[in-house]
C-alpha positions as CSV (number, residue, x, y, z in Angstrom):
1,M,124.3,45.7,157.7
2,P,123.3,44.9,161.3
3,L,123.5,47.9,163.7
4,H,126.1,46.1,165.8
5,E,128.5,46.0,162.8
6,I,128.3,49.6,161.6
7,P,131.7,51.2,162.1
8,L,131.8,54.0,164.7
9,R,134.4,56.1,166.5
10,T,134.6,56.9,170.1
11,L,134.9,60.6,171.3
12,A,138.7,59.9,171.5
13,G,138.7,58.8,167.8
14,E,139.2,55.1,168.4
15,P,137.3,52.7,166.1
16,T,134.4,50.9,167.7
17,T,131.0,49.4,167.0
18,L,127.8,48.8,169.0
19,G,129.0,45.2,168.9
20,S,130.9,46.0,172.1
21,F,127.4,46.3,173.7
22,E,125.9,43.1,172.2
23,G,123.7,41.5,174.7
24,S,122.9,44.8,176.4
25,A,120.1,47.3,175.8
26,V,121.5,50.6,174.5
27,L,119.9,54.0,174.6
28,L,121.5,56.0,171.8
29,V,121.0,59.7,172.2
30,N,122.3,62.6,170.0
31,V,123.5,65.1,172.5
32,A,124.6,68.8,172.6
33,S,126.3,70.9,175.2
34,Q,124.6,74.2,174.5
35,C,120.9,73.2,174.1
36,G,117.9,74.0,176.3
37,L,117.6,70.2,176.6
38,T,121.2,69.7,177.8
39,P,120.1,69.1,181.4
40,Q,118.8,65.8,180.1
41,Y,122.4,64.6,180.6
42,A,121.6,64.4,184.3
43,G,118.7,62.0,183.7
44,L,120.7,60.0,181.2
45,E,123.4,59.6,183.8
46,R,120.9,58.5,186.4
47,L,119.6,55.8,184.0
48,Q,123.1,54.6,183.4
49,K,123.7,54.3,187.2
50,E,120.3,52.6,187.8
51,Y,120.4,50.1,185.0
52,G,124.1,49.8,184.0
53,S,124.7,46.7,186.1
54,R,121.7,45.0,184.6
55,G,122.9,45.0,180.9
56,F,122.1,48.6,179.9
57,T,124.1,51.5,178.6
58,V,123.5,55.0,177.4
59,V,125.6,56.0,174.4
60,G,125.9,59.7,173.7
61,V,126.4,60.9,170.1
62,P,127.4,64.6,170.0
63,C,125.8,66.4,167.0
64,N,126.3,70.0,165.9
65,Q,123.5,70.0,163.3
66,F,120.8,71.7,165.4
67,A,121.5,75.5,165.7
68,G,125.2,74.8,166.2
69,Q,124.6,73.7,169.8
70,E,127.6,71.3,169.9
71,P,130.5,73.4,168.6
72,G,133.2,72.1,170.9
73,T,136.2,69.8,170.1
74,A,136.1,66.2,171.3
75,E,138.2,67.3,174.4
76,E,135.9,70.1,175.2
77,I,132.8,67.9,174.9
78,G,134.4,65.2,177.1
79,T,135.4,67.8,179.8
80,F,132.0,69.4,179.7
81,C,130.1,66.1,180.1
82,S,132.3,64.8,183.0
83,A,132.7,68.1,184.9
84,T,129.1,69.4,184.5
85,Y,127.0,66.2,184.6
86,G,129.4,63.4,185.8
87,V,128.8,61.5,182.6
88,S,130.1,57.9,182.9
89,F,128.5,56.5,179.8
90,P,130.4,56.3,176.5
91,L,130.4,59.1,174.0
92,L,131.0,58.8,170.3
93,E,132.6,61.3,168.0
94,K,130.6,64.2,166.7
95,T,128.2,62.7,164.1
96,E,125.7,63.9,161.5
97,V,122.3,62.5,162.1
98,N,120.4,64.1,159.2
99,G,121.1,65.2,155.6
100,E,123.6,64.1,153.0
101,G,126.3,63.4,155.5
102,R,124.0,61.3,157.8
103,H,126.0,58.5,159.4
104,P,125.0,55.0,158.3
105,L,123.9,54.2,161.9
106,Y,121.3,57.0,161.7
107,A,120.3,56.1,158.2
108,E,119.1,52.8,159.8
109,L,117.7,54.3,163.0
110,T,115.6,57.0,161.3
111,K,113.6,54.3,159.6
112,L,112.1,53.5,163.0
113,A,108.8,55.2,163.8
114,D,108.1,57.0,167.1
115,A,105.0,56.3,169.3
116,E,102.9,58.4,166.9
117,G,104.0,56.4,163.8
118,A,106.4,59.1,162.4
119,A,109.8,58.0,161.1
120,G,112.3,60.2,159.2
121,D,114.8,62.8,160.3
122,V,115.9,63.3,163.9
123,Q,113.9,66.3,165.1
124,W,116.4,67.9,167.5
125,N,119.1,67.3,170.1
126,F,118.4,64.5,172.6
127,E,116.3,62.3,170.4
128,K,116.6,58.7,171.8
129,F,116.7,55.3,170.2
130,L,116.5,52.1,172.2
131,I,118.4,49.2,170.7
132,S,117.6,45.7,172.1
133,P,120.2,43.3,173.3
134,A,119.9,41.5,170.0
135,G,120.9,44.7,168.2
136,E,117.4,45.7,166.9
137,P,116.0,49.2,167.2
138,V,112.8,48.9,169.3
139,A,111.8,52.4,170.4
140,R,112.2,56.0,169.2
141,I,111.6,58.7,171.8
142,R,111.5,62.3,170.7
143,P,113.7,65.0,172.2
144,G,111.1,66.6,174.5
145,V,110.6,63.4,176.5
146,E,112.7,63.3,179.6
147,P,115.1,60.3,180.0
148,E,113.4,59.2,183.2
149,A,109.8,59.6,181.9
150,P,107.7,56.5,182.6
151,E,107.4,55.6,178.9
152,V,111.2,55.6,178.6
153,V,111.8,53.6,181.8
154,S,109.2,51.0,180.9
155,V,110.7,50.4,177.4
156,I,114.2,50.1,179.0
157,E,113.0,47.7,181.6
158,A,111.1,45.6,179.0
159,N,114.4,45.3,177.0
160,L,116.9,44.5,179.7
161,P,118.6,41.2,179.0
162,R,117.3,38.2,180.9
163,R,120.0,37.0,183.3
């Protein structure tokens, strides 16, 4: 099934798909509120502000699979993100990215290798996947790489839709 057709749910529990972003580059990031990498929300929001008008969006995917670092309810997650980091990009419902309960979206995304050629399980919170405007996964960026690192910005810029 194409990535744009995989059923998802918003943080508010509404059905959606990545099809709502068809024609845009999407940086999909599994996020957590109580992680040492949580300050990456600030960089993700800056990317959203910088490139949002050019056919780009960040999509946050809360995940509680890494040391229980996203224990909150949907309401708590939404409040934390907006109050602490001013997050304006969309958030999906809490999702499993690894294991038996792995969401079908991540079953597809984890087939993609990173810059070192490694595919497989998501390593930790804030692993990033760039999806092209055509709906194809084109880059996998590991958690320790800051959202505004040159290698992230260059792959975003290379995949912005031509207008």
